[in-house]
VEXVOLUM-370341 format. One record per residue (C-alpha): z, x, y; residue in three letters; residue number from 1. Coordinates in steps of 0.001 Angstrom, whole numbers, always signed. Layout:
+---------+---------+---------+------+-----+
!      zz !      xx !      yy ! rest !  nr !
+---------+---------+---------+------+-----+
!       Z !       X !       Y !  ALA ! NUM !
...
+---------+---------+---------+------+-----+
//
This chain:
+---------+---------+---------+------+-----+
!      zz !      xx !      yy ! rest !  nr !
+---------+---------+---------+------+-----+
! +192271 !  +77822 !  -14017 !  UNK !   1 !
! +193345 !  +81150 !  -12437 !  UNK !   2 !
! +196548 !  +81864 !  -11454 !  UNK !   3 !
! +196164 !  +85100 !   -9550 !  UNK !   4 !
! +195990 !  +83789 !   -6316 !  UNK !   5 !
! +196718 !  +87428 !   -4724 !  UNK !   6 !
! +193451 !  +89108 !   -6510 !  UNK !   7 !
! +191674 !  +90844 !   -3912 !  UNK !   8 !
! +188553 !  +89121 !   -2619 !  UNK !   9 !
! +185427 !  +91033 !   -1309 !  UNK !  10 !
! +182963 !  +89565 !   +1420 !  UNK !  11 !
! +183174 !  +86281 !   +2524 !  UNK !  12 !
! +186455 !  +85845 !    +379 !  UNK !  13 !
! +184914 !  +86214 !   -3111 !  UNK !  14 !
! +186906 !  +87529 !   -5834 !  UNK !  15 !
! +186222 !  +91451 !   -6398 !  UNK !  16 !
! +184450 !  +91878 !   -9814 !  UNK !  17 !
! +184010 !  +95461 !   -9381 !  UNK !  18 !
! +185973 !  +98240 !  -11655 !  UNK !  19 !
! +189037 !  +97225 !  -14112 !  UNK !  20 !
! +192038 !  +94829 !  -13746 !  UNK !  21 !
! +193967 !  +97463 !  -12839 !  UNK !  22 !
! +191546 !  +98647 !  -10111 !  UNK !  23 !
! +191946 !  +95093 !   -8737 !  UNK !  24 !
! +195890 !  +95343 !   -8872 !  UNK !  25 !
! +195845 !  +98597 !   -6880 !  UNK !  26 !
! +193411 !  +96886 !   -4574 !  UNK !  27 !
! +195814 !  +94066 !   -3979 !  UNK !  28 !
! +198774 !  +96267 !   -3627 !  UNK !  29 !
! +196918 !  +97991 !    -612 !  UNK !  30 !
! +196407 !  +95062 !    +992 !  UNK !  31 !
! +199960 !  +94160 !    +458 !  UNK !  32 !
! +201213 !  +97421 !   +1617 !  UNK !  33 !
! +199254 !  +96873 !   +4749 !  UNK !  34 !
! +201439 !  +93989 !   +5931 !  UNK !  35 !
! +204596 !  +95399 !   +4322 !  UNK !  36 !
! +207921 !  +95475 !   +6504 !  UNK !  37 !
! +210940 !  +97288 !   +4915 !  UNK !  38 !
! +213471 !  +94421 !   +4164 !  UNK !  39 !
! +216115 !  +96504 !   +4516 !  UNK !  40 !
! +218053 !  +95837 !   +1501 !  UNK !  41 !
! +219694 !  +98000 !    -891 !  UNK !  42 !
! +219514 !  +97931 !   -5038 !  UNK !  43 !
! +222621 !  +95517 !   -5165 !  UNK !  44 !
! +221470 !  +92038 !   -5969 !  UNK !  45 !
! +222731 !  +89560 !   -3419 !  UNK !  46 !
! +223998 !  +87011 !   -5802 !  UNK !  47 !
! +225405 !  +89618 !   -8270 !  UNK !  48 !
! +223408 !  +88259 !  -11191 !  UNK !  49 !
! +221280 !  +89701 !  -13812 !  UNK !  50 !
! +218469 !  +87561 !  -15479 !  UNK !  51 !
! +217395 !  +88438 !  -18940 !  UNK !  52 !
! +214112 !  +86654 !  -20027 !  UNK !  53 !
! +210987 !  +86883 !  -22160 !  UNK !  54 !
! +208132 !  +88788 !  -20744 !  UNK !  55 !
! +205494 !  +85607 !  -21354 !  UNK !  56 !
! +203269 !  +85246 !  -18254 !  UNK !  57 !
! +203922 !  +81566 !  -17880 !  UNK !  58 !
! +207567 !  +82150 !  -16657 !  UNK !  59 !
! +207547 !  +82723 !  -12954 !  UNK !  60 !
! +211384 !  +83336 !  -12754 !  UNK !  61 !
! +211872 !  +83466 !   -8983 !  UNK !  62 !
! +210371 !  +80152 !   -8416 !  UNK !  63 !
! +211912 !  +78545 !  -11431 !  UNK !  64 !
! +215391 !  +79493 !  -10369 !  UNK !  65 !
! +214862 !  +79262 !   -6573 !  UNK !  66 !
! +215326 !  +82964 !   -5990 !  UNK !  67 !
! +214355 !  +85411 !   -3137 !  UNK !  68 !
! +213613 !  +88997 !   -3011 !  UNK !  69 !
! +216922 !  +91002 !   -3400 !  UNK !  70 !
! +218774 !  +87962 !   -5334 !  UNK !  71 !
! +218889 !  +89596 !   -8773 !  UNK !  72 !
! +218145 !  +91910 !  -11259 !  UNK !  73 !
! +215205 !  +90674 !  -13761 !  UNK !  74 !
! +215074 !  +92247 !  -17169 !  UNK !  75 !
! +212058 !  +91021 !  -19069 !  UNK !  76 !
! +210723 !  +92045 !  -22531 !  UNK !  77 !
! +209218 !  +90177 !  -25639 !  UNK !  78 !
! +211272 !  +87282 !  -26320 !  UNK !  79 !
! +213980 !  +88184 !  -23793 !  UNK !  80 !
! +215896 !  +89728 !  -26548 !  UNK !  81 !
! +218919 !  +91479 !  -26041 !  UNK !  82 !
! +218148 !  +94661 !  -27427 !  UNK !  83 !
! +220106 !  +98195 !  -26819 !  UNK !  84 !
! +217572 !  +98786 !  -24025 !  UNK !  85 !
! +218699 !  +95316 !  -22477 !  UNK !  86 !
! +222473 !  +96300 !  -22877 !  UNK !  87 !
! +221707 !  +99607 !  -21254 !  UNK !  88 !
! +219984 !  +98108 !  -18428 !  UNK !  89 !
! +222931 !  +95376 !  -17841 !  UNK !  90 !
! +225545 !  +98157 !  -17980 !  UNK !  91 !
! +223871 !  +99883 !  -15359 !  UNK !  92 !
! +223362 !  +96833 !  -13375 !  UNK !  93 !
! +227111 !  +95814 !  -13539 !  UNK !  94 !
! +228905 !  +99164 !  -13528 !  UNK !  95 !
! +226534 ! +100665 !  -10910 !  UNK !  96 !
! +225082 !  +97956 !   -8752 !  UNK !  97 !
! +227761 !  +95128 !   -8848 !  UNK !  98 !
! +226315 !  +92110 !  -11033 !  UNK !  99 !
! +228906 !  +90014 !  -12498 !  UNK ! 100 !
! +226801 !  +87170 !  -14080 !  UNK ! 101 !
! +224257 !  +87088 !  -16656 !  UNK ! 102 !
! +221633 !  +84600 !  -17280 !  UNK ! 103 !
! +219617 !  +84780 !  -20544 !  UNK ! 104 !
! +216255 !  +82604 !  -20372 !  UNK ! 105 !
! +214091 !  +82062 !  -23575 !  UNK ! 106 !
! +211220 !  +79443 !  -23509 !  UNK ! 107 !
! +209446 !  +77056 !  -25791 !  UNK ! 108 !
! +206320 !  +78066 !  -27354 !  UNK ! 109 !
! +207351 !  +81739 !  -27586 !  UNK ! 110 !
! +204875 !  +84229 !  -29498 !  UNK ! 111 !
! +207954 !  +85692 !  -31055 !  UNK ! 112 !
! +208364 !  +82342 !  -33349 !  UNK ! 113 !
! +204952 !  +82907 !  -35175 !  UNK ! 114 !
! +205921 !  +86660 !  -35848 !  UNK ! 115 !
! +208146 !  +87995 !  -38523 !  UNK ! 116 !
! +209760 !  +91441 !  -39355 !  UNK ! 117 !
! +206621 !  +92030 !  -41594 !  UNK ! 118 !
! +204696 !  +92912 !  -38281 !  UNK ! 119 !
! +206648 !  +96374 !  -38410 !  UNK ! 120 !
! +205444 !  +96763 !  -41972 !  UNK ! 121 !
! +201927 !  +96028 !  -40754 !  UNK ! 122 !
! +201854 !  +98629 !  -37992 !  UNK ! 123 !
! +203543 ! +101301 !  -40330 !  UNK ! 124 !
! +200237 ! +100596 !  -42684 !  UNK ! 125 !
! +198006 ! +100916 !  -39759 !  UNK ! 126 !
! +199162 ! +103609 !  -37720 !  UNK ! 127 !
! +201284 ! +105688 !  -40407 !  UNK ! 128 !
! +204603 ! +105475 !  -38747 !  UNK ! 129 !
! +207172 ! +102404 !  -38596 !  UNK ! 130 !
! +208357 ! +101578 !  -35289 !  UNK ! 131 !
! +212206 ! +102145 !  -34836 !  UNK ! 132 !
! +212540 !  +99216 !  -32859 !  UNK ! 133 !
! +212876 !  +95304 !  -34407 !  UNK ! 134 !
! +210432 !  +92706 !  -33693 !  UNK ! 135 !
! +213396 !  +90144 !  -32906 !  UNK ! 136 !
! +211306 !  +87255 !  -34267 !  UNK ! 137 !
! +212919 !  +83926 !  -34646 !  UNK ! 138 !
! +212440 !  +80574 !  -35975 !  UNK ! 139 !
! +215196 !  +78642 !  -33898 !  UNK ! 140 !
! +215244 !  +79208 !  -30081 !  UNK ! 141 !
! +218391 !  +77736 !  -29474 !  UNK ! 142 !
! +219982 !  +79885 !  -32091 !  UNK ! 143 !
! +218008 !  +82960 !  -30854 !  UNK ! 144 !
! +219938 !  +82160 !  -27189 !  UNK ! 145 !
! +223078 !  +81618 !  -29163 !  UNK ! 146 !
! +222547 !  +85015 !  -30540 !  UNK ! 147 !
! +221599 !  +86837 !  -27486 !  UNK ! 148 !
! +224816 !  +85365 !  -25664 !  UNK ! 149 !
! +226891 !  +86897 !  -28356 !  UNK ! 150 !
! +225392 !  +90290 !  -28085 !  UNK ! 151 !
! +226080 !  +90301 !  -24317 !  UNK ! 152 !
! +229623 !  +88939 !  -24726 !  UNK ! 153 !
! +230697 !  +91265 !  -27251 !  UNK ! 154 !
! +229337 !  +94476 !  -25864 !  UNK ! 155 !
! +231942 !  +97129 !  -25258 !  UNK ! 156 !
! +229795 !  +98529 !  -22375 !  UNK ! 157 !
! +229799 !  +95611 !  -20222 !  UNK ! 158 !
! +232464 !  +94976 !  -17818 !  UNK ! 159 !
! +231833 !  +91050 !  -17147 !  UNK ! 160 !
! +231209 !  +89008 !  -20147 !  UNK ! 161 !
! +232985 !  +85710 !  -18888 !  UNK ! 162 !
! +229918 !  +84323 !  -16998 !  UNK ! 163 !
! +227140 !  +84532 !  -19541 !  UNK ! 164 !
! +225022 !  +81565 !  -19846 !  UNK ! 165 !
! +222003 !  +80607 !  -21846 !  UNK ! 166 !
! +218792 !  +78499 !  -21417 !  UNK ! 167 !
! +215488 !  +77208 !  -22805 !  UNK ! 168 !
! +212638 !  +77107 !  -20272 !  UNK ! 169 !
! +210307 !  +74323 !  -21238 !  UNK ! 170 !
! +206868 !  +75727 !  -20495 !  UNK ! 171 !
! +205448 !  +72138 !  -20250 !  UNK ! 172 !
! +207790 !  +70711 !  -17848 !  UNK ! 173 !
! +209557 !  +73771 !  -16099 !  UNK ! 174 !
! +212994 !  +72556 !  -16679 !  UNK ! 175 !
! +215825 !  +74544 !  -18042 !  UNK ! 176 !
! +218147 !  +73379 !  -21033 !  UNK ! 177 !
! +221315 !  +75104 !  -21291 !  UNK ! 178 !
! +222236 !  +76019 !  -24894 !  UNK ! 179 !
! +226222 !  +75673 !  -25765 !  UNK ! 180 !
! +227247 !  +78912 !  -27137 !  UNK ! 181 !
! +229251 !  +77363 !  -30064 !  UNK ! 182 !
+---------+---------+---------+------+-----+
//
């Protein structure tokens, strides 16, 4: 099953097999740009919301949340972890671009559930340098969402921490399940 509906096609609509995946994506961009019109938006999200989510390719956040272009800021990384860089992005989102709400979305079947912090040690052995970042592996997705909500709510850099909600996205059903922060 292919999910790349916008992959460029060659003659007779055949999918282009020439070049690398990046070449195909650049070709898709050229087709996109040919029909592109400036939507006339600025960088401030219309719904004043920032969504922090896992980078998992199975999560189509705009479709899952009924969002349109310009509605939100989307911040993604492995596990949807609230790292220093996520706090940085949220701080800019709130203080410079007017967002007031934060939605955290983790999901079932996350790859970080099968990793441990030993991953860093393995990398150090392989490349001779230990990463400065934490893996942010976890075993209990609900607890990981609670931890993420707590990190956002207690950040001194964020202006708006009263509307922070966390969810687990079920990759089999597409449904969100809200996590009680307690």
